[in-house]
Backbone as CSV, one residue per row, in Angstrom:
resi,resn,N_x,N_y,N_z,CA_x,CA_y,CA_z,C_x,C_y,C_z
1,UNK,211.815,-84.245,311.189,213.245,-84.295,310.936,213.662,-83.004,310.243
2,UNK,214.783,-82.460,310.655,215.262,-81.206,310.075,215.746,-81.423,308.642
3,UNK,215.806,-80.312,307.922,216.275,-80.352,306.537,217.687,-80.913,306.455
4,UNK,218.576,-80.463,307.334,219.964,-80.934,307.287,220.065,-82.412,307.646
5,UNK,219.250,-82.876,308.587,219.277,-84.293,308.954,218.764,-85.174,307.819
6,UNK,217.853,-84.654,307.009,217.331,-85.411,305.867,218.336,-85.491,304.727
7,UNK,219.128,-84.436,304.586,220.051,-84.324,303.451,221.420,-84.937,303.739
8,UNK,221.930,-84.746,304.940,223.309,-85.105,305.286,223.720,-86.529,304.915
9,UNK,222.906,-87.569,305.169,223.369,-88.923,304.841,223.569,-89.164,303.341
10,UNK,222.944,-88.334,302.521,222.998,-88.557,301.071,224.057,-87.710,300.358
11,UNK,224.623,-86.740,301.045,225.562,-85.822,300.391,226.803,-86.485,299.806
12,UNK,227.462,-87.412,300.494,228.649,-88.024,299.869,228.317,-88.726,298.545
13,UNK,227.160,-89.359,298.493,226.759,-90.083,297.281,226.334,-89.111,296.183
14,UNK,225.665,-88.035,296.578,225.280,-87.011,295.620,226.516,-86.357,295.010
15,UNK,227.539,-86.122,295.844,228.796,-85.558,295.343,229.474,-86.521,294.365
16,UNK,229.469,-87.814,294.686,230.072,-88.812,293.793,229.367,-88.806,292.441
17,UNK,228.034,-88.802,292.470,227.252,-88.790,291.240,227.518,-87.514,290.446
18,UNK,227.528,-86.370,291.136,227.757,-85.089,290.455,229.130,-85.051,289.807
19,UNK,230.119,-85.618,290.487,231.474,-85.653,289.912,231.490,-86.505,288.644
20,UNK,230.871,-87.668,288.698,230.842,-88.543,287.523,230.069,-87.895,286.377
21,UNK,229.007,-87.200,286.701,228.163,-86.583,285.687,228.840,-85.393,285.020
22,UNK,229.518,-84.569,285.817,230.058,-83.311,285.286,231.498,-83.394,284.808
23,UNK,232.280,-84.295,285.370,233.654,-84.445,284.908,234.721,-84.103,285.919
24,UNK,234.426,-83.269,286.898,235.417,-82.943,287.919,234.723,-82.768,289.261
25,UNK,235.507,-82.885,290.323,234.936,-82.702,291.655,234.474,-81.268,291.864
26,UNK,235.251,-80.299,291.370,234.865,-78.900,291.593,233.566,-78.548,290.879
27,UNK,233.384,-79.014,289.647,232.120,-78.722,288.963,230.975,-79.520,289.591
28,UNK,231.247,-80.744,290.012,230.228,-81.522,290.717,229.800,-80.848,292.003
29,UNK,230.779,-80.341,292.742,230.464,-79.648,293.995,229.664,-78.374,293.748
30,UNK,229.908,-77.714,292.616,229.119,-76.522,292.286,227.648,-76.895,292.107
31,UNK,227.393,-78.032,291.484,226.014,-78.496,291.327,225.401,-78.882,292.667
32,UNK,226.159,-79.560,293.504,225.648,-79.946,294.820,225.322,-78.693,295.628
33,UNK,226.180,-77.690,295.549,225.909,-76.422,296.238,224.627,-75.785,295.714
34,UNK,224.428,-75.846,294.396,223.199,-75.297,293.805,221.966,-76.067,294.285
35,UNK,222.107,-77.380,294.433,221.005,-78.195,294.961,220.674,-77.748,296.379
36,UNK,221.694,-77.593,297.205,221.470,-77.182,298.591,220.856,-75.784,298.667
37,UNK,221.332,-74.888,297.821,220.750,-73.543,297.785,219.285,-73.588,297.368
38,UNK,218.959,-74.447,296.411,217.566,-74.602,295.977,216.696,-75.105,297.120
39,UNK,217.233,-76.036,297.881,216.462,-76.607,298.992,216.279,-75.607,300.134
40,UNK,217.272,-74.757,300.330,217.129,-73.715,301.353,216.095,-72.685,300.900
41,UNK,216.146,-72.329,299.613,215.195,-71.350,299.077,213.776,-71.900,299.044
42,UNK,213.631,-73.194,298.784,212.311,-73.818,298.711,212.351,-75.180,299.400
43,UNK,212.179,-75.210,300.713,212.238,-76.480,301.448,211.191,-77.497,301.008
44,UNK,210.152,-77.040,300.326,209.107,-77.959,299.855,209.654,-78.974,298.858
45,UNK,210.769,-78.655,298.208,211.401,-79.609,297.291,211.665,-80.916,298.029
46,UNK,212.114,-80.787,299.259,212.446,-81.974,300.063,211.279,-82.432,300.929
47,UNK,210.607,-81.491,301.557,209.558,-81.876,302.511,208.340,-82.490,301.840
48,UNK,208.076,-82.132,300.583,206.917,-82.700,299.894,207.236,-84.025,299.206
49,UNK,208.492,-84.414,299.216,208.899,-85.649,298.538,208.715,-86.857,299.445
50,UNK,208.385,-87.999,298.829,208.275,-89.246,299.579,209.643,-89.740,300.038
51,UNK,210.654,-89.540,299.192,212.004,-90.015,299.482,212.988,-88.853,299.294
52,UNK,213.644,-88.408,300.381,214.566,-87.273,300.243,215.717,-87.545,299.277
53,UNK,216.172,-88.777,299.206,217.276,-89.116,298.305,216.867,-88.882,296.852
54,UNK,215.686,-89.331,296.502,215.204,-89.133,295.130,215.010,-87.645,294.852
55,UNK,214.522,-86.894,295.827,214.341,-85.449,295.649,215.681,-84.757,295.400
56,UNK,216.716,-85.162,296.123,218.044,-84.574,295.924,218.565,-84.841,294.509
57,UNK,218.491,-86.089,294.092,218.994,-86.452,292.768,218.148,-85.802,291.667
58,UNK,216.837,-85.716,291.871,215.963,-85.069,290.884,216.348,-83.599,290.742
59,UNK,216.599,-82.942,291.851,216.981,-81.529,291.806,218.314,-81.354,291.090
60,UNK,219.274,-82.231,291.385,220.575,-82.139,290.720,220.419,-82.362,289.215
61,UNK,219.659,-83.374,288.825,219.479,-83.655,287.395,218.740,-82.524,286.689
62,UNK,217.832,-81.864,287.401,217.120,-80.721,286.826,218.074,-79.545,286.622
63,UNK,218.976,-79.329,287.577,219.919,-78.214,287.494,221.089,-78.476,286.548
64,UNK,221.375,-79.757,286.277,222.552,-80.104,285.484,222.487,-79.410,284.118
65,UNK,223.533,-78.798,283.769,223.587,-78.082,282.502,223.290,-76.601,282.641
66,UNK,222.722,-76.192,283.786,222.390,-74.783,283.957,223.542,-73.972,284.549
67,UNK,224.543,-74.661,285.068,225.724,-73.987,285.612,226.889,-74.311,284.678
68,UNK,227.483,-73.317,284.056,228.523,-73.580,283.050,229.887,-73.908,283.661
69,UNK,229.956,-75.006,284.424,231.233,-75.383,285.034,231.630,-76.814,284.700
70,UNK,230.894,-77.499,283.867,231.215,-78.897,283.563,232.631,-79.045,283.041
71,UNK,233.384,-79.910,283.707,234.722,-80.235,283.251,235.777,-79.181,283.506
72,UNK,235.435,-78.102,284.180,236.419,-77.054,284.458,236.884,-77.178,285.895
73,UNK,237.946,-77.920,286.092,238.452,-78.125,287.441,239.646,-77.249,287.736
74,UNK,239.859,-76.996,289.007,241.010,-76.203,289.417,242.269,-77.064,289.502
75,UNK,242.125,-78.259,290.035,243.268,-79.145,290.235,243.463,-80.038,289.016
76,UNK,244.716,-80.370,288.694,244.950,-81.282,287.578,244.398,-82.679,287.893
77,UNK,243.879,-83.326,286.861,243.311,-84.659,287.024,244.314,-85.703,286.570
78,UNK,244.270,-86.895,287.184,245.116,-87.986,286.702,244.703,-88.396,285.279
79,UNK,245.636,-88.972,284.550,245.382,-89.350,283.158,244.209,-90.312,283.027
80,UNK,244.090,-91.284,283.944,242.994,-92.251,283.842,241.642,-91.562,283.989
81,UNK,241.579,-90.550,284.853,240.316,-89.848,285.070,239.948,-89.021,283.840
82,UNK,240.927,-88.419,283.212,240.688,-87.653,281.989,240.164,-88.586,280.899
83,UNK,240.748,-89.783,280.803,240.307,-90.761,279.804,238.860,-91.182,280.048
84,UNK,238.531,-91.525,281.283,237.173,-91.958,281.615,236.175,-90.842,281.343
85,UNK,236.490,-89.640,281.796,235.569,-88.518,281.587,235.447,-88.172,280.105
86,UNK,236.516,-88.308,279.369,236.449,-88.066,277.930,235.507,-89.033,277.245
87,UNK,235.549,-90.277,277.666,234.658,-91.280,277.080,233.213,-91.049,277.510
88,UNK,233.003,-90.750,278.782,231.643,-90.504,279.258,231.038,-89.269,278.603
89,UNK,231.874,-88.290,278.281,231.349,-87.058,277.696,230.759,-87.280,276.307
90,UNK,231.088,-88.393,275.669,230.536,-88.697,274.347,229.136,-89.296,274.438
91,UNK,228.730,-89.694,275.630,227.377,-90.216,275.811,226.463,-89.023,276.041
92,UNK,225.376,-88.903,275.258,224.479,-87.754,275.428,224.000,-87.620,276.873
93,UNK,223.764,-86.383,277.305,223.424,-86.068,278.686,222.376,-86.938,279.348
94,UNK,221.166,-87.046,278.810,220.146,-87.858,279.483,220.539,-89.338,279.592
95,UNK,221.154,-89.877,278.558,221.584,-91.277,278.613,222.689,-91.448,279.650
96,UNK,223.581,-90.473,279.756,224.638,-90.519,280.766,224.044,-90.483,282.168
97,UNK,223.038,-89.624,282.365,222.377,-89.557,283.667,221.781,-90.912,284.037
98,UNK,221.051,-91.513,283.107,220.406,-92.805,283.366,221.448,-93.868,283.671
99,UNK,222.503,-93.918,282.865,223.545,-94.910,283.079,224.198,-94.746,284.450
100,UNK,224.578,-93.528,284.806,225.249,-93.294,286.089,224.311,-93.519,287.273
101,UNK,223.048,-93.139,287.128,222.092,-93.380,288.214,221.946,-94.875,288.478
102,UNK,222.027,-95.671,287.428,221.907,-97.116,287.582,223.229,-97.757,287.998
103,UNK,224.279,-97.525,287.211,225.550,-98.228,287.415,226.317,-97.739,288.635
104,UNK,226.295,-96.450,288.905,227.086,-95.898,290.006,226.259,-95.808,291.287
105,UNK,225.032,-95.342,291.160,224.216,-95.090,292.354,223.263,-96.230,292.700
106,UNK,223.059,-97.173,291.793,222.255,-98.349,292.104,220.750,-98.133,292.133
107,UNK,220.268,-97.073,291.517,218.821,-96.860,291.456,218.195,-97.847,290.489
108,UNK,216.971,-98.274,290.791,216.252,-99.120,289.835,215.574,-98.223,288.792
109,UNK,215.056,-98.833,287.746,214.492,-98.070,286.623,213.316,-97.183,287.062
110,UNK,212.505,-97.675,287.985,211.359,-96.896,288.458,211.827,-95.610,289.141
111,UNK,212.845,-95.723,290.007,213.379,-94.546,290.692,214.046,-93.593,289.700
112,UNK,214.731,-94.131,288.720,215.385,-93.288,287.703,214.331,-92.500,286.936
113,UNK,213.227,-93.153,286.590,212.140,-92.463,285.888,211.609,-91.306,286.731
114,UNK,211.507,-91.523,288.031,211.043,-90.464,288.926,212.081,-89.348,289.034
115,UNK,213.361,-89.713,289.081,214.426,-88.710,289.213,214.513,-87.824,287.977
116,UNK,214.531,-88.435,286.799,214.695,-87.624,285.585,213.357,-87.191,285.002
117,UNK,212.277,-87.600,285.641,210.922,-87.208,285.267,210.601,-87.541,283.809
118,UNK,210.855,-88.792,283.494,210.543,-89.318,282.161,209.826,-90.652,282.344
119,UNK,209.032,-91.067,281.345,208.339,-92.356,281.463,209.302,-93.542,281.448
120,UNK,208.853,-94.668,281.997,209.680,-95.879,282.075,210.243,-96.280,280.712
121,UNK,209.437,-96.178,279.687,209.880,-96.568,278.336,211.052,-95.707,277.884
122,UNK,211.005,-94.413,278.189,212.094,-93.512,277.814,213.360,-93.827,278.601
123,UNK,213.212,-94.182,279.866,214.365,-94.572,280.695,215.031,-95.805,280.093
124,UNK,214.240,-96.789,279.697,214.802,-97.995,279.076,215.526,-97.663,277.783
125,UNK,214.945,-96.773,276.968,215.578,-96.385,275.709,216.909,-95.671,275.976
126,UNK,216.924,-94.778,276.952,218.151,-94.058,277.291,219.220,-95.000,277.845
127,UNK,218.797,-95.957,278.661,219.746,-96.930,279.205,220.342,-97.775,278.080
128,UNK,219.503,-98.217,277.150,219.991,-98.988,276.003,220.948,-98.162,275.147
129,UNK,220.631,-96.880,274.974,221.506,-95.993,274.199,222.872,-95.856,274.869
130,UNK,222.883,-95.671,276.176,224.155,-95.559,276.908,224.954,-96.851,276.792
131,UNK,224.300,-97.986,276.970,224.997,-99.273,276.848,225.566,-99.476,275.447
132,UNK,224.809,-99.079,274.428,225.277,-99.224,273.049,226.513,-98.356,272.829
133,UNK,226.460,-97.126,273.318,227.594,-96.213,273.135,228.831,-96.721,273.875
134,UNK,228.639,-97.227,275.073,229.771,-97.757,275.847,230.349,-98.977,275.142
135,UNK,229.490,-99.838,274.625,229.967,-101.012,273.894,230.785,-100.616,272.676
136,UNK,230.344,-99.586,271.969,231.089,-99.113,270.799,232.449,-98.549,271.196
137,UNK,232.514,-97.912,272.360,233.780,-97.321,272.814,234.813,-98.380,273.167
138,UNK,234.360,-99.499,273.706,235.317,-100.506,274.155,235.550,-101.601,273.121
139,UNK,234.827,-101.541,272.011,235.031,-102.542,270.965,236.451,-102.411,270.414
140,UNK,237.075,-103.553,270.158,238.462,-103.571,269.687,238.582,-104.363,268.402
141,UNK,239.617,-104.051,267.633,239.994,-104.862,266.482,240.936,-105.936,266.997
142,UNK,240.630,-107.176,266.666,241.396,-108.294,267.214,241.925,-109.176,266.084
143,UNK,243.204,-109.502,266.167,243.816,-110.471,265.265,243.887,-111.788,266.016
144,UNK,243.285,-112.812,265.451,243.251,-114.128,266.093,244.444,-114.934,265.581
145,UNK,245.242,-115.409,266.511,246.393,-116.238,266.154,246.130,-117.622,266.707
146,UNK,245.781,-118.532,265.805,245.414,-119.900,266.203,245.637,-120.813,265.000
147,UNK,246.328,-121.920,265.207,246.638,-122.807,264.088,245.544,-123.842,263.830
148,UNK,244.586,-123.989,264.704,243.469,-124.909,264.481,242.298,-124.115,263.905
149,UNK,241.916,-124.369,262.656,240.865,-123.575,262.001,239.527,-123.557,262.762
150,UNK,239.092,-124.691,263.300,237.816,-124.719,264.015,237.861,-123.905,265.303
151,UNK,238.965,-123.981,266.000,239.113,-123.193,267.229,239.175,-121.707,266.876
152,UNK,239.894,-121.373,265.791,239.993,-119.973,265.363,238.619,-119.417,265.014
153,UNK,237.792,-120.207,264.321,236.438,-119.758,263.971,235.571,-119.606,265.216
154,UNK,235.750,-120.496,266.176,234.998,-120.402,267.424,235.399,-119.141,268.190
155,UNK,236.683,-118.851,268.230,237.169,-117.627,268.895,236.613,-116.400,268.177
156,UNK,236.635,-116.435,266.856,236.107,-115.311,266.082,234.622,-115.097,266.367
157,UNK,233.870,-116.172,266.434,232.441,-116.074,266.743,232.238,-115.468,268.136
158,UNK,233.049,-115.896,269.084,232.935,-115.392,270.460,233.232,-113.907,270.532
159,UNK,234.325,-113.466,269.910,234.688,-112.047,270.026,233.711,-111.147,269.277
160,UNK,233.194,-111.615,268.137,232.229,-110.785,267.415,230.898,-110.713,268.180
161,UNK,230.538,-111.773,268.885,229.305,-111.725,269.678,229.436,-110.769,270.857
162,UNK,230.675,-110.472,271.258,230.919,-109.532,272.349,231.103,-108.094,271.850
163,UNK,230.947,-107.890,270.521,231.027,-106.544,269.968,232.366,-106.151,269.401
164,UNK,233.351,-107.061,269.428,234.665,-106.754,268.876,234.699,-107.133,267.404
165,UNK,235.733,-106.687,266.693,235.885,-106.969,265.279,237.116,-107.841,265.043
166,UNK,236.935,-108.877,264.256,238.069,-109.708,263.883,238.699,-109.112,262.622
167,UNK,240.008,-108.808,262.688,240.687,-108.276,261.511,241.344,-109.375,260.704
168,UNK,241.316,-110.577,261.231,241.872,-111.694,260.502,242.279,-112.828,261.421
169,UNK,242.561,-113.961,260.777,243.012,-115.145,261.510,244.380,-115.510,260.965
170,UNK,245.353,-115.645,261.836,246.703,-115.995,261.416,247.055,-117.355,261.976
């Protein structure tokens, strides 16, 4: 199978991942272009791999951070996209990679370990770190308005177990 035939089916997904990882489509595309250039310069990156998809993502994750274009887009972004990228940017790089590889791309932990070239235990730690950071970002202060004291306490217990903070019961 030719190099282009091996790569082509995975490019739309690689672009999606690169965009989520870097913050904009233009910076994501710069990374994808760098991946393709790497594969042209050294076809063994792909031909020696058991799975071309994993080889593509591994190459992108290896290159990530080496091209200074993260978050520098040419076109204006919608407000919701700026908000999402702003929140994701607070998650440290390796944890963000693990989270996006799992949540967006659907890789299992074993494949993620192969992509980022870290042991399974480290992948689990990074995934837990990303989940903790995301939980902290979405945690809210909640005022419970309920006239039945037992129901109010039950609601308070429920929201605190979900990571939110009760500021009081009215």
